[in-house]
C-alpha angles and dihedrals in degrees: 000000000000114000135188103262113157093173091060092042088057097051106027096092090055097056113124137163115268106228098178109046105048099296129264135125114302141176120219096027110177106218114195089208089068128069120253089253092052092049092049091049090055096045118087116216100270096188093052094046094045089051093048100041123003144305094254124057112242099212112182097253092050092048089053091047092053091046091054091055098040096107113187090357128288138279112209109191097180098038098152105186093358091242096140089052088052096055095038091049089062087062092051097261114143111219126183109204133205136173133171092238111019130177119000090005094061093088088070092075091056095234117070123052127220098272115111124194097188140016107287117188122209109246140124114265096242093047090049098054092044087067095055113047088143093064132072112258114239107201110180122177102336107201118272119255094006131107095237095106092041095052091044094055093045092051096044113095098181130105107241137053129187106199124191113188147070126302130247113325091018135111098286136074126336134281091269092057092054091046089054091051092051093046103042107024138063122208112237102169142356144174139192110246126200102275140189112261124276095014119109103206121151135185110240129178117210133191120204111260118241112249115256114264 
């Protein structure tokens, strides 16, 4: 099913295969065989697009993958502009969105602009997920070195998490967040999305681990 996805429309013609960092489809690949001018001409403005849409690239196959695992709808506690809710909604996925500073206040964090693509309510991430234990948690690009991802996982009482981001030592979350994932959650599926070069984010679906007898 074709969906309206202007973020993807902007970057899709720049997707290449990363031959240096483990392979996979990337946008903004810096090929040493090209001149600096040629590389710049092929590289979309990542900062502008992240600010306007989202940190992760919602390529069509990844959007469908997330939709397939969005049991009972999603709760997105750090929704930013609400762009993921916008594209997933076109596939029939109900997403409730929160952000600490939505809408016109988003410019305060220096990343997202004022455009919103879905209704985003102002609420702390932990408070938000505590309201929706029946939904799957959608945790996309929790900020690096902060406790946002950690507090979100500790407050969430549901059974399924869809995480988009890098692993331990990467650009997302803190050490405590990754320890919680390893301790409390079991990976049941994953896929490699189209990513910004040289990021190493992945989409991983987790099920809550049964407590030890």
